[in-house]
C-alpha positions as CSV (number, residue, x, y, z in Angstrom):
1,X,-18.3,-22.9,-91.7
2,X,-17.8,-26.7,-89.8
3,X,-20.6,-28.8,-90.5
4,X,-21.1,-31.6,-87.7
5,X,-22.9,-35.2,-88.3
6,X,-25.9,-34.6,-86.4
7,X,-26.4,-30.7,-87.0
8,X,-23.7,-28.2,-87.8
9,X,-23.6,-24.9,-85.3
10,X,-21.0,-22.0,-86.8
11,X,-20.7,-18.5,-85.3
12,X,-21.5,-16.1,-88.2
13,X,-20.0,-12.3,-88.3
14,X,-21.0,-9.7,-85.8
15,X,-22.3,-10.6,-82.4
16,X,-24.7,-13.5,-83.4
17,X,-24.1,-17.2,-83.5
18,X,-26.5,-19.4,-86.2
19,X,-26.9,-22.7,-87.1
20,X,-26.3,-24.7,-90.1
21,X,-28.9,-27.1,-89.9
22,X,-31.4,-25.6,-92.0
23,X,-34.0,-25.6,-90.1
24,X,-35.3,-22.0,-88.5
25,X,-34.5,-21.5,-84.9
26,X,-36.9,-21.6,-82.0
27,X,-34.5,-20.5,-79.2
28,X,-31.7,-17.5,-78.9
29,X,-29.5,-17.9,-76.1
30,X,-28.1,-14.2,-74.7
31,X,-24.3,-14.8,-73.0
32,X,-22.7,-11.8,-72.4
33,X,-22.4,-9.6,-75.9
34,X,-23.3,-12.9,-78.2
35,X,-26.6,-14.0,-78.9
36,X,-27.1,-17.5,-80.0
37,X,-30.0,-18.4,-82.5
38,X,-30.1,-22.0,-81.4
39,X,-33.0,-25.7,-81.5
40,X,-35.0,-26.1,-78.3
41,X,-34.7,-30.3,-78.9
42,X,-30.7,-30.7,-78.8
43,X,-30.0,-28.3,-76.0
44,X,-33.0,-29.5,-73.8
45,X,-32.1,-33.3,-74.5
46,X,-28.6,-32.8,-72.6
47,X,-29.0,-29.5,-70.1
48,X,-31.7,-29.5,-67.6
49,X,-31.5,-26.2,-66.9
50,X,-32.2,-25.0,-70.4
51,X,-34.9,-27.4,-70.0
52,X,-36.5,-26.2,-67.5
53,X,-35.9,-22.4,-68.4
54,X,-37.7,-23.2,-72.3
55,X,-40.4,-24.9,-69.9
56,X,-41.2,-21.7,-67.9
57,X,-41.2,-19.6,-70.7
58,X,-43.8,-21.7,-73.3
59,X,-46.1,-21.9,-69.8
60,X,-45.9,-18.1,-69.2
61,X,-47.4,-17.3,-72.3
62,X,-49.8,-14.5,-72.3
63,X,-52.4,-15.3,-75.1
64,X,-52.9,-18.6,-76.3
65,X,-51.9,-19.3,-80.2
66,X,-55.5,-19.7,-81.2
67,X,-56.6,-16.6,-79.2
68,X,-54.0,-14.5,-81.1
69,X,-55.5,-16.1,-84.4
70,X,-59.0,-15.0,-83.6
71,X,-58.2,-11.8,-83.7
72,X,-56.5,-10.9,-86.7
73,X,-57.5,-9.5,-89.8
74,X,-58.3,-11.7,-93.0
75,X,-56.4,-9.1,-95.6
76,X,-53.3,-9.4,-93.1
77,X,-53.4,-13.1,-92.1
78,X,-49.5,-13.6,-94.2
79,X,-47.8,-10.9,-92.0
80,X,-49.5,-12.1,-88.6
81,X,-48.0,-15.7,-89.6
82,X,-44.4,-14.2,-89.8
83,X,-44.9,-12.4,-86.1
84,X,-46.4,-15.8,-85.1
85,X,-43.3,-18.0,-85.8
86,X,-41.2,-15.2,-84.3
87,X,-43.2,-14.9,-81.1
88,X,-42.7,-18.6,-80.9
89,X,-38.5,-18.3,-80.3
90,X,-38.1,-18.5,-76.4
91,X,-35.4,-16.0,-75.2
92,X,-33.3,-17.2,-72.8
93,X,-30.3,-15.1,-70.9
94,X,-27.4,-16.4,-69.1
95,X,-25.9,-13.6,-67.1
96,X,-22.4,-14.8,-65.8
97,X,-21.5,-17.9,-67.8
98,X,-18.2,-19.5,-66.6
99,X,-15.9,-19.0,-69.2
100,X,-18.3,-16.5,-71.4
101,X,-19.7,-17.1,-75.0
102,X,-16.9,-18.9,-76.0
103,X,-16.9,-21.6,-73.1
104,X,-21.4,-21.8,-74.2
105,X,-20.5,-21.8,-77.8
106,X,-18.5,-25.1,-76.8
107,X,-21.1,-26.4,-74.5
108,X,-23.7,-25.7,-77.5
109,X,-21.5,-27.7,-79.6
110,X,-21.3,-30.4,-77.2
111,X,-25.2,-30.5,-77.2
112,X,-25.6,-31.0,-81.0
113,X,-23.2,-34.0,-80.8
114,X,-20.3,-31.9,-82.5
115,X,-17.1,-33.2,-81.1
116,X,-15.2,-31.3,-79.0
117,X,-11.2,-30.9,-77.9
118,X,-10.8,-30.5,-74.5
119,X,-7.7,-29.2,-73.5
120,X,-5.7,-27.6,-70.2
121,X,-6.8,-24.6,-70.8
122,X,-10.4,-24.9,-71.5
123,X,-11.4,-27.8,-69.2
124,X,-12.3,-25.9,-66.2
125,X,-14.6,-23.4,-68.0
126,X,-16.2,-26.7,-69.7
127,X,-16.7,-28.6,-65.9
128,X,-18.0,-25.2,-64.6
129,X,-20.5,-24.8,-67.6
130,X,-21.7,-28.4,-67.2
131,X,-22.6,-27.3,-64.0
132,X,-24.7,-24.4,-64.5
133,X,-26.3,-25.9,-67.3
134,X,-27.0,-29.3,-65.2
135,X,-25.7,-31.5,-67.8
136,X,-25.3,-34.7,-65.3
137,X,-25.2,-38.4,-66.0
138,X,-28.6,-38.2,-64.3
139,X,-30.4,-36.5,-66.6
140,X,-28.3,-38.1,-69.9
141,X,-25.6,-40.1,-70.8
142,X,-22.1,-39.2,-71.3
143,X,-23.2,-35.8,-70.7
144,X,-20.4,-32.9,-70.1
145,X,-20.0,-33.2,-66.5
146,X,-18.7,-36.6,-66.7
147,X,-16.6,-36.1,-70.0
148,X,-14.3,-32.8,-68.2
149,X,-14.4,-35.0,-64.8
150,X,-12.6,-37.8,-66.9
151,X,-10.2,-35.7,-68.9
152,X,-9.6,-33.3,-65.6
153,X,-8.6,-36.4,-63.6
154,X,-7.1,-38.6,-66.2
155,X,-4.9,-36.2,-68.3
156,X,-4.6,-32.7,-66.8
157,X,-3.8,-33.2,-63.2
158,X,-1.1,-36.2,-64.3
159,X,1.3,-33.1,-65.8
160,X,2.3,-30.3,-63.8
161,X,2.9,-28.0,-67.1
162,X,-1.4,-28.7,-67.7
163,X,-1.9,-28.3,-64.0
164,X,-0.5,-25.0,-64.3
165,X,-2.5,-24.1,-67.3
166,X,-6.0,-25.4,-66.0
167,X,-5.6,-23.2,-62.6
168,X,-4.7,-20.5,-64.3
169,X,-7.9,-20.8,-66.5
170,X,-9.6,-20.7,-62.9
171,X,-8.9,-16.8,-62.3
172,X,-12.1,-16.0,-63.5
173,X,-14.2,-18.6,-62.7
174,X,-14.5,-18.1,-58.8
175,X,-16.2,-19.0,-57.1
176,X,-17.9,-21.9,-58.9
177,X,-14.5,-23.5,-59.8
178,X,-13.4,-22.9,-55.5
179,X,-16.8,-25.3,-54.8
180,X,-16.1,-27.7,-57.4
181,X,-12.6,-28.3,-55.7
182,X,-11.0,-27.8,-59.2
183,X,-8.2,-25.1,-58.1
184,X,-7.3,-27.0,-54.8
185,X,-7.1,-30.0,-57.3
186,X,-4.5,-28.3,-59.2
187,X,-2.6,-26.9,-56.4
188,X,-1.8,-30.3,-54.9
189,X,-1.3,-31.7,-58.3
190,X,1.6,-29.3,-58.9
191,X,3.0,-29.3,-55.3
192,X,2.9,-33.1,-55.7
193,X,5.0,-33.1,-59.0
194,X,7.2,-30.3,-57.8
195,X,8.8,-32.4,-55.2
196,X,9.6,-34.9,-58.1
197,X,11.5,-32.8,-59.7
198,X,15.6,-32.2,-59.8
199,X,16.5,-28.7,-58.9
200,X,20.0,-28.7,-61.2
201,X,17.3,-29.1,-64.2
202,X,16.1,-25.5,-63.6
203,X,17.4,-22.1,-65.0
204,X,17.3,-19.0,-63.9
205,X,15.3,-15.9,-65.4
206,X,18.9,-14.0,-65.5
207,X,21.4,-15.9,-67.1
208,X,20.9,-14.3,-70.3
209,X,24.5,-13.8,-71.8
210,X,27.7,-16.0,-70.8
211,X,31.2,-15.0,-71.7
212,X,33.2,-17.2,-74.2
213,X,36.4,-18.9,-73.8
214,X,38.0,-15.8,-75.8
215,X,36.6,-13.1,-73.7
216,X,33.6,-11.9,-75.5
217,X,29.6,-12.7,-74.8
218,X,27.3,-14.4,-76.3
219,X,23.5,-15.3,-75.9
220,X,23.0,-18.5,-73.7
221,X,21.1,-21.2,-75.6
222,X,17.9,-21.1,-73.5
223,X,16.0,-24.2,-75.5
224,X,16.9,-27.0,-73.4
225,X,16.4,-24.5,-70.1
226,X,12.8,-23.5,-70.8
227,X,11.9,-26.9,-72.1
228,X,12.6,-28.1,-68.3
229,X,11.3,-25.3,-66.5
230,X,8.2,-24.0,-68.6
231,X,6.0,-25.1,-65.8
232,X,8.1,-22.6,-63.6
233,X,7.4,-19.6,-66.4
234,X,3.6,-20.5,-66.7
235,X,3.2,-20.3,-62.9
236,X,4.7,-17.1,-62.7
237,X,1.7,-16.1,-64.8
238,X,-0.7,-16.8,-61.8
239,X,-2.5,-13.9,-59.7
240,X,-0.6,-13.5,-56.6
241,X,-3.1,-14.9,-54.2
242,X,-3.3,-18.3,-56.3
243,X,0.6,-18.2,-56.5
244,X,0.9,-18.0,-52.8
245,X,-1.3,-21.0,-52.2
246,X,0.6,-22.9,-54.7
247,X,4.1,-21.5,-52.8
248,X,2.2,-22.2,-49.3
249,X,1.5,-26.0,-50.5
250,X,5.1,-26.5,-51.6
251,X,6.1,-25.9,-48.3
252,X,3.7,-27.8,-46.9
253,X,4.8,-30.7,-48.8
254,X,8.5,-30.0,-48.2
255,X,9.6,-29.4,-52.1
256,X,13.5,-28.5,-52.3
257,X,14.0,-25.0,-51.2
258,X,15.4,-24.1,-54.5
259,X,12.6,-25.1,-56.7
260,X,10.9,-22.7,-54.5
261,X,13.5,-20.2,-54.9
262,X,13.5,-20.6,-58.6
263,X,9.5,-19.6,-58.8
264,X,9.4,-16.9,-56.9
265,X,12.7,-15.6,-58.9
266,X,10.4,-15.8,-62.0
267,X,7.8,-14.6,-60.2
268,X,9.7,-11.3,-59.0
269,X,11.0,-11.0,-62.8
270,X,7.5,-11.1,-64.4
271,X,6.1,-8.5,-61.5
272,X,9.3,-5.8,-61.5
273,X,11.4,-5.9,-64.9
274,X,13.7,-4.0,-63.7
275,X,15.3,-6.7,-61.1
276,X,17.5,-7.7,-64.0
277,X,19.7,-5.1,-65.1
278,X,20.1,-7.0,-68.0
279,X,16.6,-6.8,-68.9
280,X,15.0,-3.7,-68.0
281,X,12.3,-3.1,-70.7
282,X,8.9,-2.9,-69.5
283,X,6.6,-5.5,-70.2
284,X,2.6,-5.6,-71.0
285,X,2.9,-8.0,-67.7
286,X,4.6,-5.1,-65.3
287,X,1.9,-2.7,-65.4
288,X,-0.4,-5.2,-63.6
289,X,-0.2,-3.5,-60.5
290,X,-2.2,-0.2,-59.7
291,X,-0.6,1.2,-57.0
292,X,2.7,1.6,-55.4
293,X,1.6,-0.1,-52.6
294,X,0.2,-3.3,-54.1
295,X,4.0,-3.7,-55.8
296,X,5.5,-3.0,-52.3
297,X,3.2,-6.2,-50.8
298,X,3.5,-8.6,-53.7
299,X,7.3,-7.7,-53.1
300,X,7.0,-8.1,-49.1
301,X,4.8,-11.3,-49.5
302,X,8.2,-12.8,-52.0
303,X,10.5,-12.2,-49.8
304,X,8.8,-13.5,-46.9
305,X,8.4,-16.6,-49.0
306,X,12.3,-17.2,-50.0
307,X,13.7,-20.3,-48.4
308,X,16.5,-19.2,-45.7
309,X,19.0,-21.8,-47.3
310,X,21.8,-20.6,-48.5
311,X,21.3,-20.6,-52.9
312,X,23.7,-22.9,-54.4
313,X,23.4,-21.0,-57.8
314,X,26.9,-19.2,-57.7
315,X,26.4,-15.3,-59.2
316,X,23.0,-15.6,-60.3
317,X,20.6,-16.2,-57.7
318,X,23.1,-13.9,-55.3
319,X,22.4,-10.8,-58.4
320,X,19.0,-11.5,-57.9
321,X,18.6,-10.7,-54.7
322,X,20.8,-7.7,-54.8
323,X,18.0,-6.7,-56.9
324,X,15.3,-7.8,-55.3
325,X,17.2,-5.1,-52.2
326,X,17.0,-2.2,-54.6
327,X,13.7,-2.6,-55.4
328,X,12.5,-2.9,-51.7
329,X,14.5,0.1,-51.1
330,X,13.0,2.0,-54.1
331,X,9.5,0.6,-53.0
332,X,10.2,1.5,-49.2
333,X,9.2,-1.6,-48.1
334,X,9.1,-2.7,-44.3
335,X,12.3,-2.8,-42.6
336,X,11.6,-6.5,-41.8
337,X,11.6,-7.3,-44.7
338,X,14.7,-5.6,-46.1
339,X,16.3,-7.1,-43.1
340,X,15.4,-11.0,-44.3
341,X,17.1,-10.0,-47.8
342,X,20.5,-8.7,-46.5
343,X,20.8,-11.7,-43.7
344,X,20.0,-14.2,-46.7
345,X,22.6,-12.0,-49.1
346,X,24.9,-12.4,-45.9
347,X,24.9,-15.5,-46.3
348,X,26.6,-15.7,-49.9
349,X,28.3,-12.4,-50.0
350,X,31.1,-14.4,-51.6
351,X,29.2,-14.9,-54.5
352,X,28.5,-11.3,-55.1
353,X,30.2,-8.9,-57.5
354,X,31.6,-5.4,-57.3
355,X,28.5,-4.3,-59.5
356,X,26.2,-6.3,-57.0
357,X,27.6,-4.1,-53.7
358,X,26.5,-0.6,-56.1
359,X,23.3,0.1,-54.4
360,X,22.4,3.8,-54.4
361,X,21.1,5.3,-51.7
362,X,17.5,6.3,-51.9
363,X,17.6,8.3,-49.2
364,X,17.4,12.0,-48.3
365,X,19.2,11.4,-45.2
366,X,22.4,10.0,-46.6
367,X,24.4,12.5,-48.6
368,X,26.7,8.9,-49.8
369,X,26.4,7.9,-53.3
370,X,26.0,4.8,-52.4
371,X,24.0,2.7,-49.6
372,X,27.3,2.1,-47.6
373,X,25.2,0.9,-44.4
374,X,23.8,-1.6,-46.1
375,X,26.5,-3.1,-47.0
376,X,28.2,-2.8,-43.7
377,X,25.3,-4.9,-42.1
378,X,25.3,-7.6,-45.1
379,X,29.0,-7.6,-44.7
380,X,28.2,-8.5,-41.0
381,X,25.8,-11.2,-41.5
382,X,28.4,-12.9,-43.9
383,X,30.7,-12.5,-40.5
384,X,28.4,-14.1,-38.4
385,X,27.7,-16.6,-40.6
386,X,31.2,-17.5,-40.8
387,X,32.0,-18.0,-37.7
388,X,29.1,-19.9,-36.8
389,X,30.2,-22.1,-39.9
390,X,34.0,-22.5,-38.6
391,X,33.2,-23.5,-35.3
392,X,30.6,-25.9,-36.5
393,X,34.0,-27.6,-38.7
394,X,31.9,-26.6,-41.9
395,X,34.1,-28.5,-45.6
396,X,34.4,-24.8,-46.9
397,X,36.3,-24.1,-43.6
398,X,40.2,-25.4,-43.4
399,X,42.2,-26.2,-40.6
400,X,45.1,-24.8,-39.2
401,X,46.2,-21.2,-40.7
402,X,45.3,-21.8,-44.1
403,X,42.9,-19.3,-45.0
404,X,38.8,-19.9,-46.5
405,X,38.6,-19.3,-50.4
406,X,34.7,-17.8,-48.8
407,X,36.6,-15.0,-46.7
408,X,39.2,-14.5,-49.2
409,X,37.1,-13.4,-51.8
410,X,34.7,-11.5,-49.3
411,X,37.6,-9.6,-48.2
412,X,39.0,-9.1,-52.5
413,X,35.3,-7.9,-52.9
414,X,35.3,-5.3,-49.9
415,X,38.6,-4.3,-50.7
416,X,37.0,-3.2,-54.8
417,X,34.3,-2.0,-52.9
418,X,36.4,0.5,-50.3
419,X,38.3,1.8,-53.4
420,X,35.1,2.7,-55.3
421,X,33.4,4.6,-52.6
422,X,36.4,6.3,-52.1
423,X,35.9,8.4,-54.4
424,X,32.6,10.2,-53.2
425,X,33.9,13.6,-51.0
426,X,30.6,13.0,-48.9
427,X,32.2,10.1,-47.2
428,X,33.3,10.6,-44.3
429,X,36.5,9.0,-42.7
430,X,34.7,7.4,-39.5
431,X,32.6,5.1,-42.1
432,X,35.4,5.1,-44.6
433,X,37.7,3.3,-41.6
434,X,34.8,1.7,-39.9
435,X,34.1,-0.6,-43.1
436,X,38.2,-1.4,-43.9
437,X,38.5,-2.9,-40.5
438,X,35.5,-4.8,-39.9
439,X,37.2,-7.4,-41.8
440,X,39.3,-10.0,-40.5
441,X,43.1,-10.3,-40.5
442,X,42.8,-13.8,-42.6
443,X,40.6,-11.6,-45.2
444,X,43.4,-10.4,-46.7
445,X,46.7,-12.3,-48.0
446,X,48.7,-8.7,-48.7
447,X,46.9,-5.1,-48.3
448,X,48.0,-3.6,-51.6
449,X,43.8,-3.4,-52.3
450,X,43.7,-1.4,-48.8
451,X,46.2,1.1,-50.0
452,X,44.9,1.5,-53.3
453,X,41.4,2.4,-51.6
454,X,43.4,4.2,-48.8
455,X,45.2,6.2,-51.9
456,X,41.7,7.1,-54.0
457,X,40.6,8.4,-50.7
458,X,43.3,10.8,-49.9
459,X,43.4,12.3,-53.4
460,X,39.2,12.9,-52.8
461,X,39.7,14.5,-49.6
462,X,42.5,16.7,-49.7
463,X,41.1,18.7,-47.0
464,X,41.7,16.3,-44.3
465,X,43.7,17.2,-41.2
466,X,47.1,15.2,-40.3
467,X,45.3,13.5,-37.7
468,X,42.6,12.0,-40.1
469,X,44.9,11.2,-42.3
470,X,46.7,9.4,-40.1
471,X,43.8,7.5,-39.2
472,X,42.7,6.5,-42.8
473,X,46.5,5.4,-43.7
474,X,45.9,3.3,-40.5
475,X,43.4,0.7,-41.7
476,X,46.5,-0.5,-43.5
477,X,49.4,-2.9,-42.8
478,X,52.4,-1.6,-43.7
479,X,54.4,-5.1,-43.4
480,X,51.7,-7.0,-45.6
481,X,52.5,-4.8,-48.3
482,X,53.5,-6.5,-51.6
483,X,57.3,-4.6,-52.8
484,X,55.7,-2.9,-55.8
485,X,52.9,-1.2,-53.7
486,X,56.1,0.0,-51.0
487,X,57.6,1.1,-54.1
488,X,54.4,3.2,-55.0
489,X,53.9,4.1,-51.3
490,X,57.3,5.0,-50.5
491,X,57.0,8.5,-53.2
492,X,52.8,8.6,-52.4
493,X,53.2,12.5,-51.5
494,X,49.5,11.7,-50.4
495,X,50.5,9.6,-47.6
496,X,51.3,11.1,-44.0
497,X,54.9,10.9,-42.8
498,X,54.6,8.2,-40.4
499,X,52.8,5.9,-43.1
500,X,56.1,6.3,-45.3
501,X,58.1,5.7,-42.6
502,X,56.6,2.6,-41.9
503,X,56.9,1.8,-45.3
504,X,60.5,2.2,-46.2
505,X,61.5,0.2,-42.7
506,X,59.3,-2.6,-43.8
507,X,60.4,-2.6,-47.2
508,X,63.9,-2.7,-45.9
509,X,62.9,-6.1,-44.1
510,X,61.3,-7.1,-47.2
511,X,64.8,-6.6,-49.0
512,X,66.3,-8.2,-46.6
513,X,64.2,-11.4,-46.6
514,X,64.6,-11.3,-50.4
515,X,68.9,-11.6,-50.0
516,X,68.7,-14.2,-47.5
517,X,66.4,-16.3,-49.4
518,X,68.9,-15.4,-52.8
519,X,72.0,-16.6,-51.4
520,X,70.0,-20.1,-49.6
521,X,68.4,-20.3,-53.6
522,X,71.8,-20.1,-54.6
523,X,73.9,-22.0,-52.7
524,X,71.0,-25.0,-53.6
525,X,71.7,-24.1,-57.3
526,X,75.3,-25.1,-56.5
527,X,75.0,-27.8,-54.7
528,X,72.7,-29.3,-57.0
529,X,74.4,-28.7,-60.4
530,X,77.5,-30.3,-58.8
531,X,76.2,-33.6,-58.0
532,X,74.7,-34.4,-61.9
533,X,78.9,-34.5,-62.6
534,X,80.3,-36.9,-60.1
535,X,77.2,-39.4,-61.2
536,X,78.6,-39.1,-64.5
537,X,82.0,-40.1,-63.7
538,X,81.1,-42.6,-62.3
539,X,78.8,-43.7,-64.8
540,X,81.7,-43.2,-67.3
541,X,83.8,-45.0,-65.8
542,X,81.2,-47.8,-65.6
543,X,80.8,-47.7,-69.3
544,X,84.5,-48.0,-70.1
545,X,84.8,-46.3,-73.5
546,X,82.2,-43.7,-73.1
547,X,84.3,-42.4,-70.2
548,X,84.7,-39.4,-72.3
549,X,81.5,-38.1,-72.9
550,X,80.8,-38.5,-69.0
551,X,83.7,-35.8,-68.2
552,X,82.7,-33.5,-70.8
553,X,79.3,-33.1,-69.7
554,X,80.9,-33.3,-66.1
555,X,82.9,-29.9,-67.5
556,X,79.3,-28.6,-69.3
557,X,77.2,-28.4,-66.3
558,X,80.1,-27.1,-64.0
559,X,80.6,-24.1,-66.0
560,X,77.0,-23.2,-66.2
561,X,76.6,-23.9,-62.2
562,X,79.7,-21.1,-62.4
563,X,77.4,-18.5,-64.4
564,X,74.5,-18.7,-62.4
565,X,76.0,-18.5,-59.2
566,X,78.0,-14.8,-60.9
567,X,74.6,-14.0,-61.8
568,X,73.3,-14.8,-58.2
569,X,76.0,-12.7,-56.1
570,X,75.8,-9.8,-58.5
571,X,72.4,-9.6,-57.9
572,X,72.9,-10.2,-53.9
573,X,75.4,-7.6,-54.3
574,X,72.8,-5.1,-55.6
575,X,70.3,-6.0,-53.0
576,X,72.8,-5.5,-50.5
577,X,73.4,-2.2,-51.7
578,X,69.7,-1.0,-51.9
579,X,69.7,-2.3,-48.2
580,X,72.7,0.0,-47.0
581,X,71.3,2.6,-48.8
582,X,67.5,2.3,-47.4
583,X,69.4,2.0,-43.3
584,X,71.0,5.6,-44.6
585,X,67.2,6.8,-45.2
586,X,66.0,5.5,-42.6
587,X,68.2,6.9,-40.0
588,X,68.0,10.4,-41.9
589,X,64.1,10.0,-41.6
590,X,64.1,9.6,-37.8
591,X,66.7,12.6,-37.3
592,X,64.0,14.7,-39.3
593,X,61.0,12.9,-37.5
594,X,63.2,13.8,-34.2
595,X,63.2,17.3,-35.1
596,X,59.9,18.0,-36.7
597,X,58.8,16.9,-33.0
598,X,61.2,18.9,-31.2
599,X,59.9,22.2,-32.9
600,X,56.4,20.8,-33.0
601,X,54.4,21.3,-36.5
602,X,56.2,20.1,-39.8
603,X,57.1,22.5,-42.7
604,X,55.4,22.5,-46.0
605,X,57.8,21.6,-47.8
606,X,59.6,18.9,-45.6
607,X,58.5,16.1,-48.3
608,X,60.8,17.7,-50.8
609,X,62.9,18.1,-48.4
610,X,63.0,14.3,-47.8
611,X,63.4,13.7,-51.5
612,X,66.4,16.1,-52.1
613,X,68.3,14.0,-48.8
614,X,67.6,10.5,-49.8
615,X,67.4,10.6,-53.6
616,X,64.7,8.2,-53.8
617,X,64.1,7.4,-57.6
618,X,61.0,5.1,-57.9
619,X,59.2,3.6,-60.5
620,X,55.4,3.8,-59.9
621,X,53.5,0.5,-59.9
622,X,50.7,-0.6,-57.7
623,X,49.7,-4.7,-57.6
624,X,46.6,-6.1,-56.4
625,X,46.5,-7.1,-52.8
626,X,45.7,-10.9,-53.5
627,X,48.1,-11.1,-56.3
628,X,51.2,-13.5,-55.2
629,X,53.6,-12.9,-57.8
630,X,56.4,-11.0,-56.2
631,X,56.2,-12.6,-53.1
632,X,55.6,-16.2,-53.6
633,X,58.2,-16.3,-56.3
634,X,60.8,-15.8,-53.2
635,X,59.6,-19.1,-51.9
636,X,62.7,-18.6,-48.9
637,X,61.7,-15.5,-47.4
638,X,58.4,-16.4,-45.9
639,X,60.7,-19.9,-43.7
640,X,63.6,-17.2,-42.7
641,X,61.3,-14.6,-41.4
642,X,59.4,-17.2,-39.2
643,X,62.7,-18.3,-38.0
């Protein structure tokens, strides 16, 4: 029980609410399932509505009190007095009162002079309650309407977080909150304040785990992030109608697209928890949608409001967009909705990971495990956007023959995707070839990744005809295979004969270039090692007594240069021998191929025959298509090849 100075009012147990002033109540107000036992004077002094209702009831009494007292018997006079007291009480019923019984309790306390604490969540219901009870300044000075209006204008609407809370409280106050312009004022305050925020201060709703430098993982310290974007999380709790109005107002005020996108991502995460693969536990708010149609409509609204601009938040935003795309496929969203999402993803495909691309196929018409057609469309959007940026001279593009980091990242990503889907037995050869050839030549520095995908595909599809096997192998450029990949491919029994011959031929060229590079390196090393000795001799002559030391250094350097030269020549001789072997092997292979062409069909044991004749014994090893550890160490090879 809390006692006020001018009469205390406190709730009792159950569904009744009594005053603690010590005076018997003379008016009963019913609000929802709560009955308030109050007094006429405090209520009538502040509320014109209650004043009129009470006066109306007093005037409409059927029998005056004097007539009822004349009809009573003298022996039951005491019992009648109690009934008279009960009948003197006025009964007032307030249906559909804004804010319910809790808000009326605060308004009643205000009438009794008890100080009430206004908050962002309570001010809108109290403002509506004051309007219903007609607690105006004209009726009583410093009344509830003026008090709530001052707090709303001077405190709540000055702060974006409080404005969101006030807007949330208006959901159950319609249409009165609309008529009083509370909703529009809150929306305008939110969009105006949001335009002043720095988007770099916002956190994404999917960054739950970060990778440490040691390779482990830990939970992200989200305390500072939650402090910064708490109002965005509160905004995600709004109903769909109010949230859409806020987003529309933000667009009208040209709020930064990243802020709008962050609001939409938080809202989507709240409505569709399964979007984030790191958090797929159902939440109470996720059950707010009554049907699949409503969920589909909400998702399409969220996607249609996404800014068309490319997100600058790297993998987090891209991963969330892929989550939206998977949800759109599950809910069977419209083609226009999915197309818009695919186009936005394509604009930032270089930020994606292989796990993002593995979108399951939800259509009964598609036999493949993953939705390859979707990735093909996304890649097409990326290439179109990339060509457009290249023409416009974007800063990410470079002049000359230099390769763009974006196209290289996408090339490596697609090669990994090809290797992943190649094991699907239902993947048609034409679909595999079409996706592999969609990337331009400059997207791959080396074709080791393509070779790996080809090898996996041929292994998973052993029933392919020789013609299809040659088409599959034709997607890789044998000239762009590293020596390690060539070594592996030369003994790969799954490759067709024509591909093996090409691999051996270009491996021979690479060895020739390597030998040429070794000779150039040996000559440079010998010349550079000889220069210091001459310089030391000159310094020794100038230093006089220290000349012996210079001669010693000269002899030591010269011996070291001789040893290095001998090692290089041994390596060169070994490479030359290997080249001669490969030349003989190629010549023999050509003769075998000519014989096969004459006969018309190859013998089933042609590969074992070639192996016995050539005596090829290679170490099995495959390198990444974008690793340059082998080729780049031989710097002279590219220069020689160009000449």
